[in-house]
C-alpha positions as protocol buffer text, in pm:
chain_id: "A"
residue {
  index: 1
  type: MET
  ca { x: 2941 y: -1296 z: -3455 }
}
residue {
  index: 2
  type: VAL
  ca { x: 2631 y: -1497 z: -3516 }
}
residue {
  index: 3
  type: ARG
  ca { x: 2406 y: -1396 z: -3796 }
}
residue {
  index: 4
  type: PHE
  ca { x: 2077 y: -1584 z: -3837 }
}
residue {
  index: 5
  type: SER
  ca { x: 1734 y: -1526 z: -4016 }
}
residue {
  index: 6
  type: ARG
  ca { x: 1482 y: -1411 z: -3791 }
}
residue {
  index: 7
  type: THR
  ca { x: 1251 y: -1672 z: -3823 }
}
residue {
  index: 8
  type: GLN
  ca { x: 1361 y: -2033 z: -3829 }
}
residue {
  index: 9
  type: SER
  ca { x: 1726 y: -1975 z: -3654 }
}
residue {
  index: 10
  type: SER
  ca { x: 1571 y: -1735 z: -3399 }
}
residue {
  index: 11
  type: LYS
  ca { x: 1315 y: -1987 z: -3302 }
}
residue {
  index: 12
  type: LYS
  ca { x: 1571 y: -2270 z: -3268 }
}
residue {
  index: 13
  type: LEU
  ca { x: 1767 y: -2040 z: -3038 }
}
residue {
  index: 14
  type: TRP
  ca { x: 1471 y: -1944 z: -2828 }
}
residue {
  index: 15
  type: LYS
  ca { x: 1378 y: -2321 z: -2780 }
}
residue {
  index: 16
  type: LYS
  ca { x: 1744 y: -2406 z: -2706 }
}
residue {
  index: 17
  type: TRP
  ca { x: 1765 y: -2135 z: -2425 }
}
residue {
  index: 18
  type: LYS
  ca { x: 1428 y: -2200 z: -2296 }
}
residue {
  index: 19
  type: LYS
  ca { x: 1511 y: -2578 z: -2258 }
}
residue {
  index: 20
  type: LYS
  ca { x: 1811 y: -2504 z: -2058 }
}
residue {
  index: 21
  type: ALA
  ca { x: 1640 y: -2243 z: -1831 }
}
residue {
  index: 22
  type: PRO
  ca { x: 1596 y: -2296 z: -1468 }
}
residue {
  index: 23
  type: LYS
  ca { x: 1253 y: -2381 z: -1351 }
}
residue {
  index: 24
  type: VAL
  ca { x: 1031 y: -2083 z: -1260 }
}
residue {
  index: 25
  type: PRO
  ca { x: 854 y: -2145 z: -931 }
}
residue {
  index: 26
  type: ASP
  ca { x: 466 y: -2123 z: -887 }
}
residue {
  index: 27
  type: ILE
  ca { x: 308 y: -1795 z: -748 }
}
residue {
  index: 28
  type: THR
  ca { x: 422 y: -1759 z: -399 }
}
residue {
  index: 29
  type: CYS
  ca { x: 182 y: -1506 z: -261 }
}
residue {
  index: 30
  type: PRO
  ca { x: -95 y: -1746 z: -135 }
}
residue {
  index: 31
  type: VAL
  ca { x: 195 y: -1901 z: 88 }
}
residue {
  index: 32
  type: ILE
  ca { x: 324 y: -1566 z: 202 }
}
residue {
  index: 33
  type: ASP
  ca { x: -52 y: -1480 z: 293 }
}
residue {
  index: 34
  type: ASP
  ca { x: -111 y: -1819 z: 478 }
}
residue {
  index: 35
  type: VAL
  ca { x: 227 y: -1758 z: 675 }
}
residue {
  index: 36
  type: ILE
  ca { x: 96 y: -1411 z: 771 }
}
residue {
  index: 37
  type: SER
  ca { x: -242 y: -1493 z: 852 }
}
residue {
  index: 38
  type: ARG
  ca { x: -144 y: -1788 z: 1090 }
}
residue {
  index: 39
  type: ILE
  ca { x: 83 y: -1538 z: 1269 }
}
residue {
  index: 40
  type: GLU
  ca { x: -187 y: -1278 z: 1299 }
}
residue {
  index: 41
  type: LYS
  ca { x: -429 y: -1531 z: 1436 }
}
residue {
  index: 42
  type: HIS
  ca { x: -191 y: -1618 z: 1714 }
}
residue {
  index: 43
  type: GLN
  ca { x: -76 y: -1248 z: 1785 }
}
residue {
  index: 44
  type: GLN
  ca { x: -448 y: -1142 z: 1800 }
}
residue {
  index: 45
  type: LYS
  ca { x: -568 y: -1410 z: 2044 }
}
residue {
  index: 46
  type: ASP
  ca { x: -246 y: -1361 z: 2242 }
}
residue {
  index: 47
  type: LYS
  ca { x: -188 y: -1732 z: 2222 }
}
residue {
  index: 48
  type: VAL
  ca { x: 130 y: -1935 z: 2249 }
}
residue {
  index: 49
  type: MET
  ca { x: 213 y: -2116 z: 1889 }
}
residue {
  index: 50
  type: SER
  ca { x: 213 y: -2488 z: 1906 }
}
residue {
  index: 51
  type: GLN
  ca { x: 501 y: -2689 z: 1776 }
}
residue {
  index: 52
  type: TYR
  ca { x: 278 y: -2820 z: 1505 }
}
residue {
  index: 53
  type: GLN
  ca { x: 185 y: -2457 z: 1408 }
}
residue {
  index: 54
  type: TRP
  ca { x: 541 y: -2365 z: 1424 }
}
residue {
  index: 55
  type: ASP
  ca { x: 646 y: -2652 z: 1202 }
}
residue {
  index: 56
  type: ILE
  ca { x: 395 y: -2561 z: 941 }
}
residue {
  index: 57
  type: ILE
  ca { x: 521 y: -2200 z: 930 }
}
residue {
  index: 58
  type: GLN
  ca { x: 880 y: -2314 z: 921 }
}
residue {
  index: 59
  type: ARG
  ca { x: 800 y: -2550 z: 626 }
}
residue {
  index: 60
  type: ARG
  ca { x: 639 y: -2287 z: 434 }
}
residue {
  index: 61
  type: MET
  ca { x: 922 y: -2029 z: 488 }
}
residue {
  index: 62
  type: GLU
  ca { x: 1186 y: -2283 z: 372 }
}
residue {
  index: 63
  type: GLN
  ca { x: 953 y: -2332 z: 59 }
}
residue {
  index: 64
  type: LEU
  ca { x: 966 y: -1962 z: 1 }
}
residue {
  index: 65
  type: ARG
  ca { x: 1335 y: -1963 z: 35 }
}
residue {
  index: 66
  type: THR
  ca { x: 1380 y: -2230 z: -212 }
}
residue {
  index: 67
  type: ASP
  ca { x: 1137 y: -2061 z: -456 }
}
residue {
  index: 68
  type: ASN
  ca { x: 1313 y: -1738 z: -426 }
}
residue {
  index: 69
  type: GLU
  ca { x: 1641 y: -1932 z: -484 }
}
residue {
  index: 70
  type: LEU
  ca { x: 1491 y: -2059 z: -801 }
}
residue {
  index: 71
  type: LEU
  ca { x: 1359 y: -1726 z: -920 }
}
residue {
  index: 72
  type: ARG
  ca { x: 1699 y: -1577 z: -875 }
}
residue {
  index: 73
  type: GLU
  ca { x: 1857 y: -1829 z: -1077 }
}
residue {
  index: 74
  type: SER
  ca { x: 1619 y: -1794 z: -1359 }
}
residue {
  index: 75
  type: GLY
  ca { x: 1672 y: -1426 z: -1347 }
}
residue {
  index: 76
  type: ILE
  ca { x: 2045 y: -1465 z: -1386 }
}
residue {
  index: 77
  type: TYR
  ca { x: 2016 y: -1705 z: -1658 }
}
residue {
  index: 78
  type: TRP
  ca { x: 1810 y: -1514 z: -1874 }
}
residue {
  index: 79
  type: TYR
  ca { x: 2011 y: -1187 z: -1792 }
}
residue {
  index: 80
  type: ASN
  ca { x: 2322 y: -1351 z: -1912 }
}
residue {
  index: 81
  type: ILE
  ca { x: 2153 y: -1488 z: -2218 }
}
residue {
  index: 82
  type: CYS
  ca { x: 2037 y: -1140 z: -2315 }
}
residue {
  index: 83
  type: LYS
  ca { x: 2364 y: -990 z: -2241 }
}
residue {
  index: 84
  type: GLU
  ca { x: 2569 y: -1268 z: -2458 }
}
residue {
  index: 85
  type: HIS
  ca { x: 2352 y: -1223 z: -2752 }
}
residue {
  index: 86
  type: TYR
  ca { x: 2256 y: -861 z: -2753 }
}
residue {
  index: 87
  type: LYS
  ca { x: 2610 y: -804 z: -2895 }
}
residue {
  index: 88
  type: ASP
  ca { x: 2539 y: -1043 z: -3191 }
}
residue {
  index: 89
  type: ILE
  ca { x: 2182 y: -868 z: -3260 }
}
residue {
  index: 90
  type: LYS
  ca { x: 2354 y: -522 z: -3223 }
}
residue {
  index: 91
  type: ASP
  ca { x: 2640 y: -578 z: -3486 }
}
């Protein structure tokens, strides 16, 4: 069981945990909006999408996949930190 004073020791622990935490990605809503907008433009005009347009959408979707993975890792990290140390605080 870890006992610590709430001021200095808890700040040190917080900094330690935060330093080890996975990176949280930037806000992804603008990327999602951009992909939807590009697809809607082609659908409304009943146009065939060029390879260039397709490549742009594909890159943006892959970036969203990467950002989603980072967000998931961050959530799991912080969940595990809380789960581990809740027992110490509770006791």
